[in-house]
N, C-alpha and C positions, 0 to 999 in steps of 0.2 A: 287861397282858400275862401276868401271872401267872395270872389267872383263866382265860385262854385255854389256857395250858399245863396247867391242872388239869382241863380238860375231857377227857372220854373221846374216843376216836378217832371214834366215831359222831357225837358232838356236834360235833366239829371239822368233820366233813364237812358236816353240816347248816348250820353257821355259814358256811362258805366258799361253799356253794351259795347260801344266802340273800344273802350279800354280793355274789356275782356277779350274781344276778338284779336286785338293787337297782341295781348299776352299769349293767347293760344297759338297765334302764328309764330311768335318768337320761340315759344317752347317747342313747337313742331320743328322749326328750323334747327334749333340746338340739338333736338333729338336725332334729326337726320345726320347732322354733322358728327355727333358722337357715334352713331351707328356705322357710318362710313369709316371713321377712324378705327373702331373696334374690329370691323370686318377686315380692314387692311392689315391690322396687326395680327389677327387670327390667321389670315392667309400667309403672312410672312412666317409666323411661328410653325404653321403646318409644313411650309416649304423647308424650313430648317430641320424639322423632324424627319422629313422624307430624305433630306440630304444626309442627316446623321445615320438614319437607318441604312441608307445605301453604303455609307462609309463603313458601318459596323459589319454589314453583310460582306462587303469587299474584303475587310480585314479578316473576317472569319474564313472566307474562301482562301485567302493567302495562307493563313495559319494551317488550314486543312491540307492545302497543297504541300506546304513545307513538311508537315507530319507524314504525309503519304510518301514524299520523296525520301525522308529520313528512314522510313520503314523499308522502302525498296532498297536503299543503299545498305541498310543494316543486314537485310536478308541476302542480297546478292554479292556483296563485297567480302573478300577474305579478311579475317582478323589481322589488323596491323601488328598486334603484339607478337605474332609468331616470328617475324623477321627483325625484331628489335635487337640492335647490336648491344651486347652486354659486356663485351670484353675489349680491352685495348691491347691484349696480348698479340704479338705479331705471329703470323703463320701464313704459309703458302697453301694450306688446306682451304679449298674454296668454300667449305661449309661454315667456316668460323663466322662469316658475315650473317649467317642465319640466327645468331644469338642462341636462344634456348633450344633451337633445333639443330645446333651444330652436331656433326657426325664425326666421331673418331673411332676408327676400326682398322683392321689390317690394310684396307684399301684407301682410307682417308686418314693419313697419319699427320702428326705434329712433331716439331723438333723441341729440343731442350729450351730454346728461347721462349717458346709459347708456354711450356710447362712452368717454368720459373716465374714468368710474368703473371700467369694465371693465378698462381699460388698467392701472390700479393693482393689479389682482388677478393679474396675469400674471407669468411668469418668463421669463428669457432661455434658450432652449435652446442658444444658442451658448456662453454662459458655463458652463452646467451640464453640457452633454454634448458640446460641440465640434461641433455640427451647424451648418454654415456657411450663411450667406445669400449666394446667388450674385449677387444684385443689390444693391450697396451703397446704391443710392438708395431701397431699400425700408425702410431704417431698422432699428430693433431687431427681433430675431428672437424675438418674444414669443408665449407659449402658456400656456394654463391648466396649473397644476402637475400635475394628474393626467394630462392629455393629453401633457404634456411627457415624463413617465416612460414612457408607452406608445409615443410616437414614437421615443424612444431605443431601446427594445427592438426596434421594427420595423426601424429603420435597421440595427441590429447583425445582425438576422436576415438582412436583404438582403445585407449584406457577407459573411456566412458562406456564403450560397448563391452569391455572385459575388465571389470573392476579387479584390482590387484595385479594386473598385468601391465607391461610396458614394452616398448620397442627400443632396442639399443642397436648400435651399428657394429659392423665388423670391418669397416673401412669406408671412408667417403673419398675425399681427394687423395690421389696417389701421385707422387712425383716420379716414381720409377715403376716399371712393369714387374711382372713376376714370372717365374718359370715353374710351371706345374702341369705341363701338358696342355691339352686343348682348352681347358677351363680358364687358362690364364693368358694374358696379353703382354706382349713385349712393350718396353718403353717406347712411347710415341704412338702406340696403337690401342691404348686402353681407354675405355669409356670413362674411367675414373679421372682422367686428366681434365675432363670438362669442368669439374667443380660443381656438377649438377647431379651427382650420383652418390648413392649410399647402398651398401649391403645391409639389410635389416633383418633382425631376428628377435623373437621373444625368448629370453633365457629360460623361462619356465618350461618350454617345450624342448630344450636341449640347445647346445651351442655349436653343433656341427652343421656346416653349410653343405648339405647333401640332398640332391633331388629325390633320392630314394625315400626320404623321410617326409615328403610333401604332405601326405595324408595326416601325419601326426602334428603338423605345424599349422594351427588355426590362423596364425598371423599372416602366413603367406597366402592362404586362401582369402582372408579378409582384405589384404592389400590388392590382390588380383581383382577383387570385386569393387573396391572403394577408392583406390589410390588416385584414379583419374579426377575425382572430385576435388583433389588438392593439387592437381597439375602433374602428378607422377604417373609413370607407366611401368608395366612389367617390360623391362628392356630386352629380355631374352626369352620369349615364350617358346614352349616346346614345338609348336607347329612351324616355327621359323628357324629351327636349330640346324637344318641342313644335314640331318642324319644323326645317328648315335654318336655320343661323345667318344666312343672308341675308334671312330673313323677319322681320317684326316680332316683338317679344318676346311670348311666349305662356305666362304662368304661370296655368294654368287651375284649375278646381274639381276636376279629376280627379287631380291630382298632378303635372302637368307642371312642370318646373323652369325651362323657357325657355332652358336652357344645355346645352352639350355640351363638357366639359373633361376630358381624360384625366389631368390632373396634379393636380387639386384634391381633396384628401382631408380628411375631416372626422371628428373624434372624437365618437362617440356612446355609448361604452361597449361592452364585448364582447358582452353579451347582445343589445342592440338591433342592433349591427352584424351579428351572426350572423343574426338574423331578417331583416334587410334584404338581406344578401348571398345568403341562401338562399331568399329570396322567400316567407317565411312567410305574408304577406298578398297575394302577387302570383303565385300559381300556380307557385311554384318558380323564378321569374325575378327577376333583380336588381331591387330596388325603388328608388323615390325616397324621400327623407326626407319629402317632402310627403304622398305617398300613404300611407306607413307611419303617419304621425301620424293621418291621417284614419281609416284602417282600424283602427288601434289604439284609436280612440275618444277621442283627445285634442283634436282640432280638428273642428269641424263645417262650417266654411265656408272653404275654402282661397282662394276668390276675394276675399272680403271681410275676411279676416283675423280670424276669430272662433274662440274655443275652446269646448269643451263647458262 
């Protein structure tokens, strides 16, 4: 410090100017270094952002492709639920493997082993849901567990639409056939052996199962229009009866059921029931289960009882 004080005024000025120049140079150098560092970091960050954007875009594209593929698969593939095996009961009837779509009629029969085994797989809808059997001589009110849940939903929906009314059964599962002419089926040939069927009636409108009284039974008309929403179908529509009930039974290769019953409702699952009720394979008209199975490609000979 002493040396600086000993300098002349001119020398002091020169020294200060030199010192200032050096300071400016140092600051300029530091500024450049910081600028280059910042620029490099900014470029690196921008690159990372671009990479992230590319990853996000690629992920979105993959997700979109997956969604489109799932939509195509959903629209084009047949519902798997239709062929779900629901019974361990033994049978040589080839349709038993179709589960809810099993077909039991005079051409597709089952034996006593199937009937007795099937009975053990069923539940009481009277005990579970309070749905009453109107004819005590018909025995236990038994139904497949899945069908039981859906028939309860259907009965409650009917009660909501018609307060003070309810549906009761006139027979669900049957272990033996009946003998009453064309309207009845022999043991081994009855749809009631499936454990998926109930005869339904609203006792307020009468207790006789007679098609001549169809117009008086609001419940049969309601079931015809609404049952498919709960997986049930009108099993024996008039259009598929194969002639008047006074004529010989006609269960033919075209899908005739041979019967006309306005009270007989069969569970096939919501998907199949919707197809049948809306006539997916029958020009928009109510289908028969027999015709549906053939048109659906599950059976190839309705007359001789053979599947694909």
